C-alpha positions, 0 to 999 in steps of 0.5 A, spaced: 729 704 913 727 710 917 728 717 913 733 721 915 732 725 920 736 733 922 736 736 928 737 744 927 737 750 932 729 751 931 728 747 927 727 738 925 728 736 917 726 729 915 728 727 908 722 724 904 717 724 909 709 721 909 704 727 908 699 721 910 698 724 918 699 731 916 693 733 911 685 731 913 683 729 907 688 723 909 692 723 902 698 718 902 702 724 899 710 725 900 715 730 901 722 731 899 723 735 905 719 737 911 721 742 916 719 742 923 719 750 924 719 751 932 723 758 931 721 762 926 728 767 926 731 761 923 727 760 916 732 764 912 737 760 914 733 755 913 731 757 906 738 759 904 741 751 905 743 749 898 739 743 899 733 747 899 733 753 897 731 752 890 725 746 891 718 748 890 717 751 898 709 749 901 707 752 908 702 747 912 699 747 918 694 743 920 693 740 913 685 742 913 685 747 907 688 743 902 688 737 897 695 733 894 693 731 888 701 728 886 706 727 892 710 735 894 717 735 890 720 740 895 720 743 901 714 742 906 715 748 912 710 747 918 710 752 923 710 749 930 710 757 934 703 755 938 705 761 944 699 766 945 701 772 947 696 778 951 698 785 949 695 789 952 688 793 953 685 800 952 679 802 951 675 796 950 680 793 946 684 786 947 691 785 942 693 779 942 699 775 938 699 767 937 703 763 933 702 761 927 703 754 930 696 755 935 691 750 934 685 755 931 680 752 936 684 752 942 685 760 941 678 761 939 676 758 946 682 762 949 679 768 947 672 766 950 675 764 957 678 771 957 672 773 956 674 777 949 668 777 943 668 777 936 671 770 934 665 766 938 662 764 930 668 761 928 668 755 933 670 749 932 673 750 925 679 746 923 687 749 922 692 753 925 692 761 927 697 761 921 692 758 915 686 763 918 689 771 915 690 766 908 683 764 906 680 768 912 676 763 915 669 765 916 663 762 918 655 763 921 656 770 919 663 772 921 670 772 918 677 773 921 678 778 918 674 783 922 678 781 928 685 782 925 690 788 926 695 786 923 700 780 921 708 778 922 710 775 915 717 773 911 716 777 904 720 771 900 721 777 894 724 782 899 727 778 903 725 781 910 720 781 915 714 785 914 707 787 918 702 788 914 696 791 917 689 788 915 688 793 910 694 791 906 692 784 907 687 785 902 681 780 904 676 777 901 671 773 901 675 766 903 680 771 900 687 774 901 693 777 898 696 770 902 692 767 898 693 770 892 701 770 892 701 763 895 709 763 894 711 770 897 709 770 903 710 765 910 706 768 916 710 767 923 704 770 927 698 773 927 695 780 932 688 781 933 684 786 937 678 784 940 672 788 943 670 786 950 663 788 949 660 787 942 654 786 938 652 778 937 652 775 931 645 771 932 642 772 925 645 766 921 640 761 920 640 756 926 644 759 931 637 763 935 634 756 934 640 753 937 640 757 943 632 758 944 633 749 944 640 750 949 634 755 954 639 761 953 634 767 953 641 772 954 646 770 950 653 772 951 658 770 946 660 763 950 653 761 949 653 763 942 660 759 940 657 753 944 651 753 939 655 754 933 659 747 935 653 744 937 651 746 929 657 744 926 657 738 930 650 735 927 651 738 920 658 737 918 663 730 919 669 729 923 676 729 920 677 726 926 673 720 924 672 720 916 677 724 911 675 731 909 677 738 908 670 741 911 667 746 906 670 744 899 667 749 894 666 757 896 658 759 895 658 763 889 657 771 888 654 774 882 650 780 880 643 781 882 639 780 874 643 774 874 641 772 881 634 773 879 634 770 872 637 763 875 631 763 882 626 765 876 628 758 874 630 756 882 625 759 886 627 755 892 634 757 892 637 761 898 641 767 897 643 772 901 646 780 900 654 780 900 659 785 899 659 790 893 651 790 891 652 782 889 648 776 891 651 770 894 648 763 893 648 756 897 653 752 893 651 746 898 643 747 896 646 746 888 650 741 889 644 737 892 639 740 887 644 737 882 644 730 885 651 729 888 650 729 895 652 722 897 655 721 891 661 717 891 666 714 887 670 708 890 672 712 896 672 718 894 665 721 895 661 727 897 658 726 905 651 724 906 650 729 912 653 736 907 654 737 900 659 741 901 664 737 905 668 733 900 670 726 903 675 720 904 672 714 906 678 710 906 684 710 900 682 715 895 688 718 892 689 725 891 687 725 884 681 720 885 678 727 891 679 732 885 677 727 880 670 727 884 669 734 884 671 736 878 664 731 877 660 735 882 662 742 879 660 739 872 654 737 874 652 744 878 654 747 871 650 743 867 644 745 871 645 753 872 652 755 869 656 757 875 663 754 875 663 752 882 670 754 885 674 750 891 675 754 897 682 749 899 688 750 895 689 744 889 696 742 890 702 740 887 
């Protein structure tokens, strides 16, 4: 018998829904209720329904930054608003609103087509616009926080819609207030402020070399995006071909004295300056040095292409994938004394 489906204004509800096709690690989890939210204005009424209002709540976009270690016992809300709206332009900056359900890569390419800058280094990151501020997604020397003006969100504590300016979001390295309080906020849309003209960020390893291989002498934002896309395609496994959630571990940060002590033992360890005078280390290098690149336990594995990527070779459970991730963390800790932190949210 197929799962029960209830069609409501602006929303569809499915009981006992599969999440296997809704997470990029392809973990065969289920949830008690799944809500496709086409119109965010009906969210308060949805959450007030007697069958739902006391259940654990999870907002799930493309499922590219989560690991289900078991079934989700409550409600999963899946935003479907994919609208991109041009709000105006002043002093060389465009103001754009994007719905939480918009595909992130499609949105980046939309900005490039409109000759806007700021997001070109973040091309081909899987996920949705609504997930971008939660993780403060970043790649190739750029972070989305630099281009966010404010975020529209439902405050579950105050039970009201609110506008949160960038400073209120408390953005940090792969961090934000939304990540720190995952049960409080439900993002409806993100407002971006994007320049017509800005310096290109091409100093990150590989970008200049890729531009040279493309025979581009005077790069523009579209060229940088193409260079990044080529680098990602070579380095990272495609989640449509093998289950993965992209980079699974954060690059660790520490104070300069600690970093210098570690580099004295491991002189080839890549490191670069981070915020607040700290030093950021390469988690991929640490994992490879600990002997874990290409490691496999059943269908759970670490990619042989990139040591940061946890992969599902077939039918690994979430618990099996998490057990392998823990094994990697322990190996790096034994080598360096560092406990790597996962980037994805580990559920439930």
